C-alpha positions as CSV (number, residue, x, y, z in Angstrom):
1,M,0.2,-0.2,-0.3
2,D,1.4,3.2,-1.2
3,F,1.8,6.7,1.0
4,E,-1.6,7.7,-1.1
5,E,-4.0,4.7,-0.1
6,R,-2.5,5.1,3.7
7,L,-3.8,8.7,3.5
8,A,-7.1,8.2,1.9
9,K,-7.7,5.5,4.9
10,A,-6.7,8.1,7.1
11,V,-8.8,10.8,5.9
12,E,-11.5,7.8,5.8
13,R,-11.1,6.7,9.4
14,G,-10.9,10.3,11.2
15,Q,-14.4,11.7,8.6
16,H,-16.0,8.1,11.0
17,L,-14.3,9.2,14.0
18,G,-15.6,12.9,13.6
19,H,-19.4,11.6,12.0
20,Q,-19.3,9.2,15.9
21,Q,-18.4,11.5,17.9
22,A,-20.5,14.2,16.7
23,A,-23.9,11.6,16.4
24,Q,-22.2,10.9,20.9
25,R,-22.7,14.4,21.3
26,E,-26.4,14.9,20.0
27,R,-27.6,12.0,22.4
28,E,-26.2,13.7,24.9
29,A,-27.0,16.7,24.7
30,L,-30.6,17.7,27.2
31,T,-33.5,19.1,24.2
32,E,-35.2,22.4,24.9
33,E,-38.5,20.2,27.3
34,E,-36.0,18.5,28.9
35,L,-34.3,21.8,30.4
36,R,-36.7,23.1,31.4
37,R,-38.3,19.4,33.3
38,L,-34.8,19.7,34.6
39,H,-35.6,23.9,35.3
40,A,-39.0,22.4,37.6
41,K,-37.7,19.5,39.3
42,Y,-34.8,21.6,41.4
43,R,-37.4,25.1,40.5
44,L,-40.0,23.1,43.3
45,P,-38.2,22.7,46.5
46,L,-36.2,25.5,46.1
47,T,-39.4,27.0,46.0
48,D,-40.3,26.1,49.0
49,R,-36.9,26.2,50.9
50,I,-37.4,29.9,50.5
51,E,-40.9,30.2,51.7
52,A,-40.3,27.9,54.9
53,C,-37.1,30.5,55.7
54,L,-39.1,33.1,55.3
55,K,-42.5,31.7,56.8
56,R,-40.5,32.1,60.4
57,L,-39.5,36.0,59.9
58,P,-42.5,37.3,61.4
59,D,-41.7,34.8,63.9
60,H,-38.9,36.2,65.2
61,F,-39.7,40.2,63.8
62,P,-43.6,41.3,64.9
63,G,-45.0,43.4,61.7
64,F,-43.9,41.7,59.6
65,R,-46.4,39.9,56.6
66,F,-45.6,37.5,54.4
67,S,-47.0,36.4,51.2
68,T,-46.0,33.9,48.2
69,V,-44.4,35.3,44.8
70,M,-46.1,33.6,41.7
71,N,-45.2,35.7,38.8
72,D,-43.1,36.9,35.3
73,H,-40.1,37.4,38.0
74,G,-40.1,34.2,39.2
75,W,-41.1,32.3,42.5
76,G,-40.8,33.1,45.8
77,A,-42.0,34.3,49.2
78,V,-42.0,38.0,50.7
79,V,-42.1,39.7,53.8
80,R,-43.0,42.6,54.3
81,R,-43.5,45.0,57.1
82,D,-44.3,49.5,57.2
83,D,-43.2,51.1,61.0
84,V,-44.6,54.7,61.8
85,G,-40.9,56.7,62.7
86,P,-40.6,59.9,64.7
87,A,-42.9,63.1,62.4
88,R,-45.3,60.3,60.9
89,S,-41.9,59.0,58.4
90,T,-43.2,55.9,56.8
91,F,-39.9,53.5,56.8
92,F,-40.6,49.9,55.0
93,S,-38.5,46.4,55.0
94,R,-39.1,43.5,53.1
95,L,-37.1,40.6,52.3
96,E,-37.6,38.9,48.5
97,M,-36.0,35.7,47.3
98,V,-37.3,34.5,43.7
99,I,-36.3,31.2,41.7
100,R,-36.3,32.9,38.3
101,P,-38.8,31.7,35.2
102,F,-37.0,29.3,33.3
103,S,-34.6,31.5,30.4
104,S,-32.9,30.6,26.7
105,S,-29.3,31.2,29.1
106,H,-30.6,27.5,30.0
107,V,-29.9,28.4,33.8
108,L,-30.8,28.0,36.9
109,E,-31.2,31.4,39.2
110,L,-31.7,33.0,42.2
111,S,-32.1,35.6,43.6
112,A,-33.0,38.4,46.8
113,K,-33.3,42.1,47.9
114,G,-33.7,42.7,50.5
115,T,-35.0,46.0,52.1
116,I,-34.5,47.5,55.9
117,R,-35.9,50.8,57.0
118,N,-36.5,52.5,52.9
119,K,-31.9,50.8,52.6
120,E,-31.3,48.3,50.2
121,V,-29.6,46.0,52.3
122,Y,-28.9,43.5,49.4
123,N,-29.8,42.8,45.8
124,R,-28.2,39.6,44.7
125,Q,-28.4,36.7,42.0
126,Q,-26.8,33.1,42.1
127,F,-26.8,31.1,39.3
128,Q,-25.2,28.0,37.6
129,R,-26.2,25.7,34.7
130,L,-29.0,23.8,34.2
131,T,-26.8,20.8,33.5
132,E,-25.0,21.9,36.7
133,V,-27.0,22.9,39.5
134,D,-26.0,21.4,43.3
135,P,-29.0,21.8,44.5
136,E,-27.6,21.8,48.4
137,T,-25.5,24.8,47.5
138,F,-28.8,26.6,46.4
139,A,-30.2,25.3,49.9
140,N,-27.5,26.6,51.8
141,M,-27.4,30.0,50.0
142,I,-31.6,30.4,50.2
143,D,-30.6,30.4,54.2
144,L,-27.1,32.1,54.4
145,W,-29.0,34.6,53.1
146,V,-32.7,34.3,55.5
147,L,-30.5,34.2,58.3
148,E,-28.2,37.4,56.9
149,Y,-31.4,39.4,56.4
150,A,-32.5,38.4,59.6
151,E,-28.5,39.4,61.5
152,L,-28.7,42.4,59.3
153,Y,-32.4,43.8,60.0
154,A,-32.2,43.3,64.5
155,A,-28.7,44.9,64.3
156,K,-30.9,48.2,62.4
157,G,-34.4,47.9,64.0
């Protein structure tokens, strides 16, 4: 077999291997619908976690009102409180945490915004690709952000 025949066979083997690898990638790639299901799979328990954590804040800080959030910004919960200060000035405090809706970026995103006495104390996001999500990391982040808000509110309230 001369060099030209060996070269042709090498090219043929390479093309065959390339087709096999592409086919494997296609089998492994998640479809859009599978990614939507994966997002819902993570969203449901994390939303329950948000609700469970935020429901506890009014036990420690009377006056906060709890409500669930289900809108175009996401799913989660919010606690809020309005206070009257000196000279009839009003102050509001609130903590909202949501899991953002499914998007074309294919990430799971947790968003939190905390305000104490009319001042924003934090506005945070945590996100990971849907194919790489660690639910425990998100659950710990929810706990951490609620605990941090409680500590900040207790110090300023």
